N, C-alpha and C positions, 0 to 999 in steps of 0.2 A: 447703392444703385442696383447691384446684382440681385439682392433679395427681393426688392420691390418689383423688379422686372420678371422674376420667376412667378411672383404672385399674379402679376398682370397676365403672364402667359397662360396660367391655369384658369383664369376667369374668362369665360366665353363672352361676357358682355362688356369687358374692359375695352377702352379705346386708347390708341396710341397716336400721338401727333408726330408724323414723320414728314419732313420737308414742308411743313405748314398744312398738311392734309390730315384730318382725323380719320384713322383707319382702325378696323378691328380684325383684320386678317392675321393669320399665323405668321406670315412673312415679316410683317412690320413688328410683331411682338418678338420674333426671334432676333431681329436686329438689336432690340433693346436688351436681350439676354447676352448675345455674343460680344458686343462691344466692350462691356465691363470685363468680361472674361479674358478677352484678348489683351486688354490694357494691363490687367493683373498679371497675366503670364509673362508679358514682355518686361514689366517692372520687376518681377521676381527674378527673371533671367538676368537682367542687368545688375541686380543686387548681388547675385551669386557669381557673376562672371569675373574672371581675372583680368588684370590690366592688359596682358598680352593679347587676349582674344579681342578685346575692344580696339586695340591698336591695329590688329589685322582687319577688323571690320571697317575701321576708318580708312585704311589703305585701299581696301576693295572699293569702298564708296568713292574715294578720290580718283581711282583709276577708271571707274565707270563714268563719272562726270567729266573726266578729262577728254573723253570722246567728243562731248558737246562743246567744251570750252577751249579745246585745242591747247592744252597745257603741255 
């Protein structure tokens, strides 16, 4: 996904469909480049993280949502 998005970004005539609208502006093309990059970085971080850091992340998430669910 990332390689084809970079090719699309460099082609001035390429069109990107974003939310059902065909666009060829740089903002729409950057969305197609950044989404795979962000997903790759998060996945790589999750692969390298230790169990303790994931446990701390889960505890922080639970304490945040407890505000709304009054646990």
